[in-house]
C-alpha positions, 0 to 999 in steps of 0.5 A: 715888664710886670708879671701877670696878675695872680689868678682870681681867688674864686675861680669859675671851676673847682669850687667846693660845694660847701665851705670847708669846716672851720676849726672847732673849740675842742682843744686849745693850743698852747705856745709849745716849742719851735724845736724839734720840727715835726709832731712830738709827743711829750708832756706839757709844762704842767705835766699834761700829755700832748703833742708839740707841732712845729712846721717851717713855712717861711712865707706863710701867713697862717698855719693850721694843724688838722686832726682827724678821728677814725671816721675822717672828721677833721678838727683844725687848730691854728698855730699862732706862734712864729719863731724864726719862720717856724710855726708851732704849738702844743695841743694837749690830749693828742696821743700817739696814733693820732692822724694829722696834716697841715693847711697853710695859708698864703698868697697864690701867685704862681708867676712869682712861685707862690703856690699856697692853697689852704684847701689842700691838706699837706703831709708834714715833712717830718711825719714819722709815720703815714697812714693811707695812700695818695689817690690823685683825683683833681682835688689833690692838685693846687691848680684847676686841672681842667682849666680850658686855657692850657697856657694858664693851666697851673695858674688858677687855684683849685678851692676843693678840699683834698683831705679825703684823698690824701694820707695823713701823718701819724703821731708816734712815740719817740723810740718806736712804737712796737704795738698798737696805737698808744703802746710804749716804746720798743725797749728791746731796740737797745740790744741791737749790735751794728756789724760795722763791717769795714768797707774793704770787706763789704759785699753789697746786695741790692734788693726790694723789700716787697719783691724779695719775699712776695714769692718766697715759699718759706715766708708766711703768706701774711708776711710776704712783701713786708719788713717782717717778711725780710726779717723772717729766718727764711729770707735772712737764711738766703742772705747768710748762705750767700755771705753778703755783708749788707743789703741795699734796700730800694727806697723805703721812705714813704712814696706816692704813685704817679698819676700817669701810672694809676691811670694805666692800672700800674704802680710805682714799684721801685719807690723813687718818688719820695714824699715822706723822708722820715716815714717807713713806707706804710705799704711794706708793713704787716703790723699796721700803719698807725705807727706800727710800721716804725717798730716793724722796720726796727725789728727788721734792722735788728734781725739783719744786724743779728745775722751780721748784715748791715742795712743801707737805704737807697734815698731820694733827696733830689726831688719829691713826688710833687713833680713839676708845676702841673703836679699835685700839691701834697706837702712841700709845694703847699708849705713854701714852694719857693723855699723848698724847690729850685725854681727856673728863671721863670718862677712858674717853672722848676729847675729840673736836674732829676728828670722828675719835674722838680729838684730840691733846693739843697743850698737853702738852710731849711732844706739842708736841715730837712735832709740831714735831720732825716739822715740822722733819724734813720741812723740814730733811731731806726738803726740803719748803717748807711745810705746810697744817694740817688742822683747825688750830683743834684744834691751837690749843686750850688746855684748852678753847677755841681760843686764838691765844696757844696753845703750838702757835702760840707755838712755831711763831712763834719757831722759827727753822726753821718760821717761815720756811716757808709755813704754811697753816691750815684755820682750823676744827675741829668743836668749839664755837668752832672756826670761826676764819677770819680769826683766825690770827696773822701768818705764817699764811695761811688757807683762806678758805671765805667766798671759796669760798661767795661765789663759788659763790653769785654764779655760781649767782645766789644772792647777795642783794647784792654786798658780800661779793663785793667783799671776796672779789675784793679780798683779804678785807680785812674778814678779814685787814687787821689785825696786819700781815697782807696779802692773801696771808693768804687762800688763795682756792679754789672747790673742794678735795679735799673736795666736788664737783670744779669740773665736778661743781659745775656738773653736780649739785645733789645729791651722789651718794655711794652708792659710799661705802657710807654710804647717802648720809649722808656728805658735805655737803649744802650744796654751793652748786652749780647743775646748769645745768638738768639733773642729772648728765651731759647730752647737751643741747648748751645745758646742756653749753655753759653748764656749760663757760662756768661753769667758765671763769667760776669759774676766771677769777674765782679767778685774777683775785682778790687773794690766793693762788689754789688750783687742784685737780688735774684741775679744769683738765681737766674731771675728774668724780667722778660727783657724789661729793662725799666721795670719801675712800674711792674709790681708783679711777677715780672719784678718779684724774685722767683724762688722756684728757680732754685728747684732747677739744678742749673740755677742752683749751681749758679747760686752755689758758685756765687756763694763760693766766690763770696767766701773766697773773697772773704777768706783772702785779703788779696782779693779785697785790697785796702790799698791800690796796687803799685805794680812795683817789685817788692820782697825777696823774690822781686814779685810785683803785687800785681802783674798782667799777662797776655794770652801767650803767657808773657807779661804785658808791655805798654804796647800790649795794652793798646792792641785788640785782645780778648784774653787778659790774665792777672796775677795777685801777689799775697806777700806782704799786703799793705796794712796790718791786722788788728793786732799789728802784724803783717798781712800775708795771703795766697797768690792767685792767677785769674784768666779772663778769656772772652774769645769765641775759640779756645786758647792754650795759655802757658801758666807763668813759671818761677818766681810766680809759681811752681804749680797752680791749683785750679779753684774756679772754671766757669766752663764747668756747669757745676762748681769746680772742686779744688785740688787739681794742680797744673805745673808752671810752664804747662799750657792749659786749654781755656774754653771759649768765653770762660774764666779760670782762677788758680791759686799759685803754689810757690813751693816745689 
């Protein structure tokens, strides 16, 4: 059956009131070069400075680069050279700070996936900086939004000019402009020193650039919510006091706000709606948006590195802000819709493995190049130390199924730049077969949601047995002990940006998302939370005391577990989102960190406990093992490297793992740890006993005797409101009373 005919070139609605301006004759275009892609400022063949423009647009018929002056006047120059589907040309006299975009001509035939529309100004996918924000009036859509026949709503081309309503790319210096347009590269960047923290020693701290400093009293008001604000000593001081080794920044690629949010007076706060994979999000810049944001971002990275803190970016290469077939035409859709996106069996539609309307077609060479060029740029030129890949399973899909031999994973594994940085997968997407926890190859670490769910269930009293808990506490060997992977393949977390904050996890049973304007339909209902006896904020002293204890339990469990712990900014302060478990559109005090919480001694004590636990982890290699435990005896005393005990102080038997229980103790032996130190010497450490007691009644726990220890020094007791001062010793064999729903950590003392 023949496809329906293409929509008419001149629809009855959506016509411009006057023809679009034709290119002027103020600048000629020289042939230029197809490499590298993007807009690159350089000297021409005769030494004349200018900018080389190169754009992959495989099926296009014509490409124009559009230059905009400060008053918004447009000059178009046609790129007439075509090399391997790359349109290119050198325009003399175009300097850093110049704003630009593209108009791409071609067929309009949505039934076959062709959606070229030269009336729409398109953002360069390789733009290094972006000036302006996306508004989303009807003119920004490639199709006529108000077409009366809904079954053809996306098929009639809108001829109105979108240029007044979309941001423009900005030509920048290679090497990062630090000052106003036209300023030279920032030469001080060469002084940067990367921390290069080993994975086993890493403590991640997930934060939002804007939300972290918007209410910070120590950061000057003009810098709050910006890259410069995060680089301020007051902000970095909190990170160093906590002892975290890496910040994982929520998306900082240029992103757009969804139309449905703008109509409700909201904005996309999290930023998982990328549209510019090379450009730092301009709204987070204090210094300007005509290229200055690039230098500001670099200075932030340099400041964090100087404090010993790595920078990891949360990146969204699985979809873009153009959404489905009813979404706006901002960049890739208008450049080559069929080349960049996975289309469905009906090419009018998009294959959607992301829940966001579209999926990038990563098996296409030009898309794979776009992603890997972007990744290398952020490592080599912007100084970042790694990436967390949102919905990474979507990137690993071959034509249909997730494939761990996919082109994307293969290219990353052999790339001499990318294989050396930290790579974190969110190992799932929303498509069939998309859940891939434990399946990513060596080099990759993964967000371990099984850790999250198991620890939450244990502390709310919902685990049928403790088999899964044993695996999660000891590095999840059931998931990662293959292919040479190590315990640090597991990124352990209890909370993340998506879901309840830690305080809300112990304060709410039901989500409270009405402020999002979606009638409570958004956000998961599977929170695995427990409100400790009252829903929401409470004045009941017993409830609030228990909640703070549960917070201490969860943080202590996280930081004592083998693997890579991830904290979420503000959890150590007792931050609340008032029960909103999907605050992606709350760019306000719901999401911003409330630093005044530190004025309350109860929350300050929680922050101090967190820092103390991080220090314990840093100082004791047995708490951050580089190899999986064997459970076998070794050494002259025949101690096992890992042993488990029941509430009665006896070692766990096979049957014990299958019985319901709310108390579990683990002994970590520091004798003769796997591996060697940097000088080749054996690694030895103290040994520790941790007791996790989630029952609502106290238990008398007999401390294991020799050969495990002669006595035990109490280091942490989460039943105490204030951090416990080490020094109290308990003889082995003596029962100790463990408070209901609490955790204790002891140092095992083996000498008399």
